[in-house]
N, C-alpha and C positions, 0 to 999 in steps of 0.2 A: 690266206689266213693271217696275214700281217695287217693288223688293224690299228689305226691311230685316231683317237678322239682328241680334237683340239678346240677347246672352248665351245663345245657342242651345246646348243640350246634347242629346246623343243617345247611347243605349246599347241594345245588343241584349238585355242582361241586367243586373241590378242591380250585378253585380260587374265589368262590362266596359265602362267608358265609352269611347266612340269619339270623340265630339266634346265639347269642354268650353268654354263661355263664348265662342262664336264671335260676333263683332260686326263687321258691315260693311254698306254700302249699295250698291245697284246701281240705276242709272237706265235708263229705256228707251233702247235704242240703244248701251248700254255693253257692252264686251267685258271679261269678268272671267276672268283666268287663275288657276287653282288649281294650285299647284306643291307637290310634296312627294314623298317616297319612297313606294314601294309599301307599302300598308297604313296610310297616314297619315290616311285618312278622306275623300279627295277625292270618291270615288264615293258614299260614304255621305252626304256633304253635299249633292250634287246630287240624290240620290234622295229627299231630303226635299221638294223642290219639287213633283214630281207626286204626292206623298204615297204613295210606295211604302212608306215608313215615316213615322211621325209623330214629331216631335221630343219629347223627354222633359222639356225645361226651357227656360226663356227665352221669347222672343217672335220669331215669324217672320211678317212681314206681306207681303202682295202688294197693291199699290195701297191701302195703309192698312188693309186688313182682315186679321185673323189668319188665317193659311193654313188652319188646321184647321176654319175655318168654311165653307170652300169644299168642295162635293162633289168627290170624287175624279174623277168622270166629267168635270165641268166643267174642272177643272185640266188634265186630260190632253188635252182638246180644244185648250187654249191653248199647250201645250208640245210642241216637237219634240225628239226624242232620236235621236242617232246614236251607236251604241256601237262599240267596237273590233271586235267580232264581229257584223257586220250580219246582219239577218234578211231573207232574200228568199224569195219564194214561187215555186212551180213554175207560173208564169204568164208572160206576155210582159213584156218590159222596160217597155213603156208601162204595163201594169197594176201593175207593181212601183213605178214612180215615182208613179202617181196613187193608190196605196192609202192610204186613211184621210184623204184631202183633204176629203171631205164636200161636194163641189160639182162641177158639170160643168167639165171642163177641156178647152181646145182643144189641138190638136197643136202650135200655135205656143208655148203656155205650156210644154208638156212639153219641147220642144226648147230653149227659153230657159233653163229651169232645168238641163237637161242640159249646156248650154254653160257655165253658171255653175259647175257642179260638175266641169267638165273631163272629162265622160264622153261628150259628143255624138259626137266623132270616132270613138271606139271603137264606139259603137252603130251608126253609119251604115256602118261597115266590115263588119258582119254582113249576109249576103244579105237577110234580112228586116228589117233595121234595128230600129225600135222594136217591131215585131211578132215579134221573135225570142223563142222560148220558152226560158225558163231552166230548167235542170235543178234538182233538189231542192237548196235552199240556194244556188242560183246556181253550181253546180259548173263551168259553162262560162265563168266569169269569174275573174280573179285576185283576190287579197285587196283590192288597191287599187281595182280596178274595182267590186267589191261596195260598198266604203266610199263611193265617189263616187256610185254609184247611190242609196244611202240618203241622202246629202247632198242630192242633187237632190230626193228625196221630201220631205225636211225643208224645203227652200227653197220648194217648191211649196205646202206647207201654210201658209206665212206665219205661223208661230207668234209669240206675244208673247214667249215664252222659248224659247231653243234651247240644248240641252245637247249638247255634243260631248265624249263621254267617250273620249278617246284614239282618235278617229274617223278620224284620218289617219295612223295608225301604219304603214300599208302603202303610203303615197303619198310620192313623192319631194318634196323640199323646194320645188322650183320650182313644181310643180303645186299643192302646198299653199298657197303664196303667192298663186297665181292664184285659187284658191277663196276664200281669205280676202278678197281684194280685191273679189270679186263680192258679198260680204256687204254692202258699203257701198251697192250699188245695189239689191239684192233684200231686205235685212233691216235697213234703216237704223233702224227703230224697235224692233227686236227686241233684248232683253237676251240676250247670248250668254255661256254658261259653257263 
């Protein structure tokens, strides 16, 4: 989770630079807020970390190793991502929370991360609770509930790096504050963007 950007540049094509000479450091456990207007390159910058795109100039290191030396598969195992438009499967709530964790998970762990993401009370209000089947794309949940379910999934994964890309846009400010406070307990050594 120790990340260093040194004069990082990125462009989709040679005549359209998106990022130019970006330099900053992030330490494990640090929260980094990227602010700027729509189209300013915030999402492009965080998309460099899981190597959805490779930077075109400068140096970007993770724990002292140039990022492009890590296999994409390895990086993506270390990174949790929650986007504004969350992706949910037509499976149970429990299966959606545990998706991609890569280890056996207890019911207690699932409930703890659901509480951390402020979605537990909503889940237990359903007649089948965590065994409630979600419709395609989570149609039986509101936008904020979908986002909180995906935040629970990310917390359960315990990533070294967590990218929250406008992931609480449909959540009220009090609930968002509760979720961010839970990061101190559950993600204390995670670098959060």
